[in-house]
MIRO-238421 format. One record per residue (C-alpha): residue in one letter; x, y, z. Coordinates in steps of 0.5 Angstrom, whole numbers, padded with zeros to 4 digits, always signed. Example, Ala and Ser with C-alpha at 12.3 -4.5 7.8 and 13.67 -1.06 7.14 Angstrom:
BEGIN
a+0025-0009+0016/s+0027-0002+0014/
END
This chain:
BEGIN
m+0000+0000+0000/e+0003+0007-0002/n+0003+0013+0003/p+0000+0019+0001/p+0005+0022-0005/l+0009+0028-0002/p+0014+0032-0006/t+0021+0029-0005/e+0024+0035-0002/i+0018+0035+0004/l+0020+0028+0005/y+0027+0030+0006/q+0026+0035+0011/i+0021+0031+0015/f+0025+0025+0015/e+0032+0029+0017/h+0029+0030+0024/f+0030+0023+0026/c+0037+0023+0023/l+0043+0025+0028/h+0047+0027+0023/c+0042+0032+0020/q+0041+0035+0027/d+0048+0036+0028/k+0051+0037+0021/h+0055+0043+0022/s+0059+0040+0028/v+0066+0039+0028/s+0066+0033+0033/h+0060+0029+0031/e+0060+0027+0039/q+0052+0026+0038/i+0054+0020+0034/i+0060+0018+0037/f+0058+0018+0044/n+0050+0017+0043/k+0049+0009+0045/k+0042+0009+0044/d+0039+0013+0038/k+0032+0012+0039/n+0030+0016+0033/r+0034+0011+0028/r+0028+0006+0029/a+0023+0011+0026/l+0027+0011+0020/i+0028+0004+0019/s+0020+0003+0020/l+0019+0009+0015/s+0024+0005+0010/r+0019-0001+0010/t+0013+0003+0009/c+0012+0004+0001/k+0017+0005-0005/s+0017+0013-0005/w+0018+0014+0003/g+0022+0008+0003/c+0027+0011-0002/v+0028+0017+0002/a+0028+0014+0009/q+0034+0009+0006/n+0038+0015+0004/i+0038+0019+0010/l+0039+0012+0014/h+0045+0011+0011/h+0048+0018+0013/y+0052+0015+0018/f+0054+0009+0020/k+0057+0007+0027/h+0061+0000+0029/s+0057-0004+0034/d+0060-0011+0033/g+0064-0015+0027/r+0057-0018+0024/n+0054-0011+0024/q+0060-0008+0020/i+0060-0014+0015/l+0052-0013+0014/f+0053-0005+0013/c+0059-0007+0008/r+0054-0012+0004/t+0049-0006+0004/v+0053-0001+0000/c+0057-0006-0004/e+0050-0009-0007/n+0047-0002-0007/p+0053+0003-0009/k+0048+0009-0008/l+0047+0008-0001/g+0055+0008+0000/e+0055+0015-0003/q+0050+0017+0002/l+0055+0016+0008/q+0057+0022+0011/v+0060+0020+0018/a+0063+0013+0019/t+0066+0010+0026/l+0070+0004+0023/e+0074-0002+0027/r+0078-0007+0024/n+0074-0014+0024/a+0076-0020+0026/g+0075-0027+0022/v+0068-0027+0024/e+0062-0030+0020/q+0066-0033+0015/k+0060-0036+0011/l+0059-0028+0009/f+0066-0028+0006/a+0064-0034+0001/q+0058-0030-0001/s+0058-0027-0008/w+0058-0019-0006/f+0064-0020-0002/k+0068-0024-0008/r+0066-0019-0013/s+0068-0013-0008/m+0075-0017-0007/n+0076-0018-0015/r+0074-0010-0016/y+0079-0008-0011/a+0084-0013-0011/h+0089-0008-0014/l+0088-0003-0009/f+0090-0008-0004/g+0096-0010-0008/l+0093-0017-0008/s+0094-0022-0014/p+0089-0027-0016/l+0093-0033-0012/n+0092-0029-0006/l+0084-0028-0007/q+0084-0036-0008/s+0087-0037-0001/s+0082-0040+0004/v+0086-0038+0010/a+0087-0030+0009/p+0084-0025+0014/w+0078-0023+0010/g+0075-0019+0016/d+0081-0014+0015/y+0078-0012+0008/i+0071-0010+0011/a+0073-0003+0013/p+0077-0001+0007/i+0072-0003+0002/i+0067+0001+0006/l+0072+0007+0005/l+0072+0005-0002/q+0065+0006-0003/a+0064+0012+0001/l+0065+0017-0004/n+0062+0023+0000/l+0065+0021+0007/k+0066+0028+0011/h+0068+0025+0018/l+0072+0019+0019/v+0073+0016+0026/v+0078+0010+0027/h+0079+0010+0035/g+0082+0004+0039/a+0088+0001+0040/y+0089-0003+0034/n+0084-0001+0029/t+0089+0004+0026/s+0091-0002+0022/i+0086-0002+0017/f+0090+0003+0013/q+0095-0002+0012/a+0090-0006+0008/f+0091-0001+0002/s+0097-0001-0003/m+0097+0007-0002/e+0101+0008-0008/n+0095+0005-0012/v+0090+0009-0008/i+0094+0015-0009/r+0095+0014-0017/n+0087+0012-0018/r+0085+0017-0012/a+0081+0012-0010/v+0079+0014-0003/t+0074+0021-0003/q+0078+0027-0002/k+0072+0030+0001/l+0074+0028+0008/e+0073+0034+0013/s+0075+0031+0019/l+0079+0025+0021/s+0080+0022+0028/v+0085+0016+0029/g+0088+0012+0035/q+0087+0011+0042/q+0084+0018+0045/e+0084+0017+0052/i+0091+0019+0056/a+0095+0013+0056/s+0102+0012+0059/l+0108+0010+0056/w+0107+0003+0057/y+0100+0002+0055/l+0100-0003+0049/e+0097+0002+0043/l+0099+0000+0036/p+0103+0007+0034/v+0099+0011+0028/r+0104+0010+0023/k+0104+0016+0018/a+0109+0013+0013/i+0107+0014+0005/n+0105+0007+0005/t+0100+0007+0011/l+0096+0013+0014/g+0101+0018+0011/g+0099+0016+0004/l+0092+0018+0005/l+0094+0025+0008/i+0097+0026+0001/i+0090+0027-0002/l+0086+0029+0003/e+0086+0037+0001/n+0080+0039+0004/l+0081+0036+0011/e+0080+0041+0017/t+0080+0037+0023/l+0086+0032+0024/s+0086+0028+0031/i+0091+0023+0032/s+0094+0019+0037/q+0102+0017+0038/p+0104+0018+0031/i+0110+0016+0028/f+0112+0020+0022/e+0116+0016+0016/s+0118+0018+0009/l+0113+0023+0008/p+0114+0029+0004/e+0117+0036+0007/k+0110+0039+0005/l+0103+0036+0006/p+0097+0039+0003/l+0094+0041+0009/q+0093+0048+0008/k+0085+0048+0010/l+0087+0044+0017/r+0084+0049+0022/r+0084+0044+0028/l+0090+0039+0029/r+0090+0035+0036/i+0096+0030+0037/g+0095+0026+0043/n+0099+0021+0047/a+0105+0024+0043/w+0113+0023+0043/l+0115+0027+0037/p+0122+0029+0036/k+0122+0037+0034/n+0123+0036+0027/q+0117+0031+0026/l+0112+0036+0029/q+0115+0042+0026/k+0114+0038+0019/l+0107+0037+0021/i+0105+0044+0023/n+0109+0047+0017/s+0104+0043+0013/t+0098+0047+0016/g+0095+0054+0014/k+0091+0058+0019/l+0090+0054+0025/e+0085+0056+0030/e+0086+0050+0035/f+0092+0046+0037/v+0092+0040+0042/y+0099+0037+0044/r+0099+0032+0050/e+0105+0028+0051/i+0105+0021+0053/g+0105+0019+0060/g+0112+0017+0063/a+0116+0019+0056/r+0122+0023+0056/p+0121+0030+0053/t+0123+0031+0046/v+0120+0038+0045/t+0120+0043+0050/s+0114+0048+0051/q+0118+0054+0048/e+0119+0050+0042/i+0112+0049+0041/f+0110+0056+0042/e+0115+0058+0037/m+0113+0053+0032/l+0106+0056+0033/l+0108+0064+0032/p+0106+0064+0024/m+0099+0062+0026/k+0098+0068+0031/d+0093+0071+0027/t+0088+0066+0027/l+0090+0061+0033/k+0084+0061+0038/r+0085+0055+0043/v+0091+0051+0045/v+0092+0045+0050/l+0099+0043+0052/r+0101+0038+0056/i+0108+0037+0057/f+0112+0034+0063/s+0117+0039+0065/s+0120+0045+0061/e+0127+0047+0063/q+0126+0054+0060/p+0120+0058+0061/p+0115+0059+0054/t+0116+0066+0053/a+0114+0065+0046/m+0107+0064+0048/a+0106+0071+0050/q+0106+0073+0042/l+0100+0069+0041/v+0096+0076+0041/n+0089+0073+0039/l+0089+0066+0043/q+0083+0066+0047/q+0083+0059+0051/l+0089+0056+0054/r+0089+0049+0057/v+0096+0047+0060/n+0099+0043+0066/a+0105+0046+0070/g+0110+0042+0066/v+0109+0047+0060/l+0110+0053+0065/c+0116+0051+0069/d+0121+0046+0070/i+0117+0043+0075/s+0121+0037+0076/t+0127+0041+0079/l+0122+0045+0083/r+0119+0038+0086/r+0126+0035+0087/n+0129+0041+0090/i+0123+0043+0094/q+0122+0050+0091/d+0117+0054+0090/l+0116+0058+0083/a+0118+0065+0084/k+0111+0070+0085/d+0112+0074+0079/a+0115+0068+0074/l+0108+0068+0070/l+0106+0076+0070/d+0109+0077+0063/m+0108+0069+0060/f+0101+0069+0058/p+0098+0072+0052/p+0095+0079+0052/n+0088+0077+0050/l+0087+0071+0054/q+0080+0070+0056/t+0080+0063+0059/l+0086+0059+0063/c+0085+0052+0065/l+0091+0049+0069/d+0091+0042+0070/h+0095+0040+0076/s+0096+0035+0081/h+0095+0036+0089/t+0102+0035+0091/d+0105+0040+0086/a+0100+0046+0086/p+0103+0049+0092/r+0109+0050+0088/y+0106+0055+0083/r+0100+0057+0087/k+0102+0064+0089/a+0105+0065+0082/l+0099+0063+0079/g+0095+0068+0083/s+0099+0074+0082/y+0098+0073+0075/i+0091+0073+0075/s+0090+0079+0080/s+0094+0083+0075/t+0089+0081+0070/y+0083+0085+0074/r+0080+0091+0071/e+0075+0095+0074/s+0071+0096+0067/p+0068+0090+0065/q+0069+0092+0058/e+0077+0092+0059/q+0077+0085+0063/k+0080+0080+0058/l+0081+0074+0063/r+0074+0072+0065/g+0075+0064+0066/h+0080+0061+0070/r+0081+0054+0073/g+0087+0052+0078/p+0090+0050+0084/d+0084+0053+0089/l+0082+0057+0084/l+0075+0058+0082/c+0073+0058+0074/g+0068+0064+0074/d+0067+0070+0070/r+0072+0076+0072/s+0067+0081+0069/g+0069+0086+0075/t+0062+0086+0077/
END
């Protein structure tokens, strides 16, 4: 039975109210999709897709605006759908993918999978003999096949300690030559996002030309890159990341020259995040990082920095004249290790000329054992920012040891 005929444009407007992607299509992080465990409205879209042909086609398109991995079988079935109906693959805007283990082996014997492997064998660097193997880890190719079908994908999330290995399935030389992966990607989040220690067993995100680095060479529209524990290998001096606005590096242990290469490849950064891996020996100082960021001082609005100790104060930070939000730990501001070892406090005036002049929000991550060593210095800086006129007051929010985060509007 057909439902009452409605213009396609009206159907899209109605059905988009049931889609998390459409509700938040201008989001940078798409947290609604990534962290929403129960999408109740999605059931409504599934029901609408089964009502009649005219309504069902529109509902199916919207239903495939995003995919979120929940288990191996779920991802294989989604792969089957977009392989058998490529038009639905073209609808995909946001994807959260994981590496599949060898589950549901019977699904790999179906015709859709064999056709897909034959079609993309050259992009995986597989020979006809490889395709006849009975012991090949076919599950490793599910996520890569989805990526090859998603010609309009804009946001890709590959979190988890071992899921980044999905990029190793590609023959990047062939992928780059054929421009086989969408160049429309605007945000890419890869690797373990939680703060880890040096001894945490995470697979490093290799950015060699033959792995993820190969993708970065063709992702000219990327605006947000979030990456954990990266390793740079054999990359060109300049990556085409001039449109990048947000660079977030977690669990990092990067030599100065590698970090410099990445920052130099960007254009007008608005946000920079760098969190050193717990327990790592410092490889770059906070002063060096702020010096690298100086070419972006006109556009840079937010910086998050976590370094365990700095031998010299980051005087270059004060030159970031348009920086509005800053989150750091004590190791960014001073040689906290030496202060701790010598049972010394930071000089009361040490921070007075260190911070950017137009800073609005300051957050200091601290440990209760170290806080007494720099409490007076931090308090002295915050007091120096007070202005009687609310219009002249720059710093409005702060959080630190025994300090409240609030509005410094002068009222």
